[in-house]
N, C-alpha and C positions, 0 to 999 in steps of 0.2 A: 742901243740895239745895233747888232752887227749881222750882216748877211754876207755869206761867202758863196761864190759860184764860179766855176771855170768859164761859163758863158759870159758872165759879167767881165771877166778878164779880157776875153776876146772883144766884146762889144765896146768896153771903155778903155782898153789899152792900159790897164793897171794891174794890180795884184789880185783883182777879183773880189775885193772886200768893199762893201757898201756900208756906210755908217750913218745911222739916223733914219727916222721915218721919212723925212722929206726926200732924202737921196734915194731911198728904196722906192718911194712912190714915183719918182722921176724915172728910175730904172725900168719899172714895170710899164709905165706909160709909154716909154720909148719902145720897149719890146712889143707891146700891143699895137703900137703905131706901125711897126715894121711887119708884124705878123698878125693882122686883125682877126683872123679866124683861129688863132691859137687856142687849144683846149688843153687843160691840165687836169690830170686825175691823180690824186694822192693815193698811193698804194701801201704806204707804211710810214711810220714816224718812230723816231728813237730819241729818248731823253738821255742826255749825259750830264756830267757835272757842271759843265759851263754852257750848255746850249741844247738845242733841239734840232734834229735832222729830219727832213721830209723827203721821201723818195717818190719822184714822179714816175 
């Protein structure tokens, strides 16, 4: 599993790619720690040949 995000690039100082469930769990845990009242609403999703995109 691979997750890509420009926010992840800023937060982690890397290319914004998170690989694996454990790394993704750690990423979201840190985000929620920094912004405990964060609310996300999915407004759309798109399926491609190699993945799925979700628009917040």
